[in-house]
C-alpha positions, 0 to 999 in steps of 0.5 A: 426930793428923797432923804432915804430910799430902800430898793429890794432890800433883803437881809438874811442872818445865819444862825445855828438854827439856819438862815433867818430872814429879817428883811424880805425885799423891802422897797420904800422911800422917805421924803426930805423933810417928812416924818415917816412911821414904820410900824409892826409887831416884834420881830417884824424887821423894823430895827434891822431896817433902820440899821441899814440907813446908817450902815450899822447893818449891810443888806444881803441883797438890794440897795439903801440910798441915803442923801443920794449916797449908797450906804454900802459902797461908802468907805469908812471915812464917807460912812463916818461923815454920813453918820454925822448927817443921820443921827440916832435917837435910842429907846433906852437913851444910851447915856454915860451915867458917870458924865454930866448932861452937857458931856453926853450932849457934846460926845459926838463932837468931843469925838470928832475932835471939835474945839472945845469953845465950839462944842460948849456953844453948840451944846448950849443951843440944842439943850435950849432946843429940847428945854434943858438948858438948866440941866447941863451940869446934872448927871443922867441919874438926877433926871426922869426918863423923859428928860433922859430922852430929851438928852438923847435927842439933844445929843443926836441934834448936836452934829446938825444932822439932815436926818433923825432915825428914832428906834422906839424912842417913846416905848419906855415912857408914860403917855404924858411924857410920850406926848411931849417927846412926840411934840419935840420931834415935830418941833425938830422936824418943822422948825429945822427941817430935819427928816424923821424916820421912826419905828414903833409898835404904837399906831398911836404914835404914828397917828400923832406925828407921821406924814406917811406910814409903812406897816411891816410884817415877817420882814416885808412892807405889807401897806404904806401910804399917806397916814390919813389914807391908810388909817381911813381905808386900811387894806391888810388885816394887821393894818386894820388891827393896828388902826383899831387901836386908834380909831375903833371900828368894832361896835359895842355889844349894846349898839350892835343889838340896837342895829339888829333890832330892825328899828331903823330902815338903814344903818351906815358907817361913814369913814370921814377925813378932814371933818367931812362928816361934820354936817352929816346929820343935819344934811339928812334931815334936810333931805327928809331922813332922820339920822340917829348917831349910834357910834362915833370914834375920831382921831386927830392926826398931824395934818387933819382928823380921821374918823367913823360915825355910825347912824341909823337912818329912818324915813317915811319914804325909802326913796328918800334915804337912797337919794340922800345916800347917792348924793354922798357918793362923791363927797370928798373925804367921805366913804359910806358902807352899810352896816349889817 
């Protein structure tokens, strides 16, 4: 099942300087029940794409279907109904400073005319879900940044949505609080089955929680797919730069010098997923090849791990190395290349 489908979506804005293309023929899907990360540099079109999901932006061309409905074809009443099923979490919380946490969380229900008793009950449920049940009567200014973002998530959950769209929800937070918020989003996804679409400029956020990733540049999706596959084998230069921030590929200078020293018969880099390189050194040893670990980097993804190891190989008989490498050619989750 597909929760959100983008088909040849383009968005052009008029300006005094001329037309600005924010989205350029974007096609992508968000599977139901998944967490999908959209990553890109500033101005890549991420926020514009996100705003087409709930009708805040209407595509110039192409179609956006959400929960089986074409968003741009909906009447005002139908669009309001859709927005109860598609909730937003914002970068800067967007809380009312003069109101209590409980009022902020219950606001979507209050505006919809929900009876007070139902509002109170539902607000208590979602505040417990985000761990703020004891903060209901506080004002936002009495909370930390992470707590305010939890309030924002609680407000998004109060309508029992099917989809949560998150616009840079952790970019204003410190690393520890970021991890707490990401854990909460994973909890929302796994326990409530809510589909999460999150945009960010931090590949570390994608690696931490996403099942799939789409990389945007200049309004286009230049690469997309399963997170582990994209991290292990990035195809585009921008994707490689993003992946490098999580799984470094560049060797330290001292290691580069050792690689070039000629002390090893061969130097290889093995890209692995799911722990496929765990026994690599001992495997070489059993085949008469001495493997020296020169460099390693690893990242724990939501579903598995991905990383690289650089090994210096030595053997009295050079054919032993060739034979050992040939045995690795078809090992699942492992790709080997020579380091020059």
